[in-house]
PALOFI-367018 format. One record per residue (C-alpha): y, x, z. Coordinates in steps of 0.25 Angstrom, whole numbers, plus 2048, in hexadecimal, padded with zeros to 3 digits. Example, Ala and Ser with C-alpha at 12.3 -4.5 7.8 and 13.67 -1.06 7.14 Angstrom:
7EE83181F7FC83781D
***
This chain:
8A9124B4C8A9117B448A311CB3789C128B328A4134B2D8A3137B1E8A7144B178B0141B0B8B214BB008BF153B038C715EAFD8CF165B078DB16DB028D917AB0A8E1187B098D718BAFE8DA17FAF68E9180AF88E818FAF38DF18BAE78EA181AE38F518CAE48EC195ADB8EB18AAD18FA187AD28FD195ACF8F4195AC28FC189ABD908191ABD90119AAB38FD18FAAA8FA195A9C8F81A3AA18E91A3AA38E61A9AB08D91ABAB98D91A7AC88CE1A9AD28CA1A1ADE8C01A8AE78B91A6AF58AB1A5AFB8A3199AF98A618CB018B518DB028B8182AF88BB189AEB8B3180AE28B8173AE88C6178AE78C517CAD98BE16FAD58C8166ADC8D416EAD68CD16DAC88CB15EAC98D915BACE8E0164AC48D7163AB78D2171AB78C5175AB28BA179ABC8AE181AB98A3185AC389B191AC088C18EABD880198ABD87E195AAE88C19BAAB88A1A9AB28811AFAA78871A9A9B8961AAA9689319EA8C88E195A9889A199AA08A3195A9589C188A9289D185AA08AC186A9F8AC17EA938A5173A9A8AF173AA58B9172A9B8B2165A968B016CA888A4164A818A016EA77894177A79897186A7688D190A7289619CA7289E1A2A7D8AA1A4A748AB195A708A9190A7E8B419AA838BE196A798BB187A7B8BD189A8A8CA191A888D0187A7F8CD17BA888D3183A948DF185A8C8E0177A888DE172A968E817BA9D8E017AAAA8D9185AB28CA188AB18C4189ABF8B7191ABF8AF190ACC8A519AAD28AA1A4AC88A41AFAD08961ABACB89A1B0ABD8991BEAB88A51C6AB58A61C1AA68A81B3AAC8B61B7AB18B91BEAA48B61B0A9D8C01AAAA78CA1B4AA48C91B2A958CB1A3A978D81A5A9E8DD1AEA928D81A5A878DB198A8D8E719CA958E1194AA08DF197AAE8D119AAB38CE199AC28C21A0AC78BB19CAD48B01A3ADC8AC1AAAE88B11B8AED8AA1C0AE28B41B9AD78C01C1ADA8B91CFAD98B31CAACC8C11C7AC68C71D4ACB8BD1DCAC48C41D9AB78D31DDAB78D51D3AAB8CF1C8AB38D71CBAC08E41CDAB98E31BFAB38E01B9AC08EC1B2AC58E81B1AD38DC1AEADC8D91A8AEA8CE1A9AF48C919DAFB8C819FB0A8C0198B158C518BB198CB18AB278CA180B338D6178B2E8CF176B208C2171B278CA167B308D1161B248C4160B1C8BD159B278C814FB298CA14CB1A8BB14BB188B6144B248C213FB2C8BE148B388C9150B3F8C315DB438CA165B4E8CD174B4B8C2179B548B8170B4D8BD174B408BB183B458AC180B478AA17CB388B3188B348AB192B3B89E18DB368A218CB288AB199B278B4191B1F8AA18CB158AE17EB108A017BB0C89A17EB198A5176B208A216AB1889316CB1B89616CB2A8A0160B29894158B2388C15BB2F898158B3989A14AB3288B147B3388B14BB42897144B45891137B3F884139B4688B139B5489612FB508A3137B528AF13CB4A8B3145B558AF153B528AF15EB5C8AA16DB5B89C16AB6089A160B558A016AB4B896174B4F88A16BB4E88F167B4088F176B3C881178B4287C16CB3A883172B2D87C17FB2F86F178B2F872170B22
***
């Protein structure tokens, strides 16, 4: 191996990403209606990365829930206003809500709210109200608890256009990611080692690939076999 391997920031278009694009394309067909959509799945499957990349490419508004929003409707609405780049400081919930709704209606772009499962039930009610008043789409993203939260209120669920669940990545996704990020070509049996160790969690795969690259650089090779993969996984587990 002539030079050390590096890991480049890489966004792989997995099946989850493709399904997310389909969901967003479906919302485009209902422009002006004001719909909810939901994206759920356990942590580590790429929901946040997919949403932020989509938002950046398509000019959508992205907000990640913070702990400060959980106990205050006003702080939640002010967070939405900041995501919308509204400069005014609002001291009343009604003023913040109307300002956010007006800006969403003007932009005609979806609002993506991430980690929505952290919010109380009233947070979902606020999102529903925004779809009604702004006639804009709001996409709620969260872990598995999100869908039951939305289903508890029939008015919320009836306004939900569609939802998708992020599933664990597969060996092919791992092979593509490693090739694009490092240039290394993994065989299916090597990728299977990383898949089994991670249970399809993309974050854990990335952790293990860091260890793989470090090990490959240490021994001076770019030929990866199952033994090396297992060593990398063990090192990854140790941190």
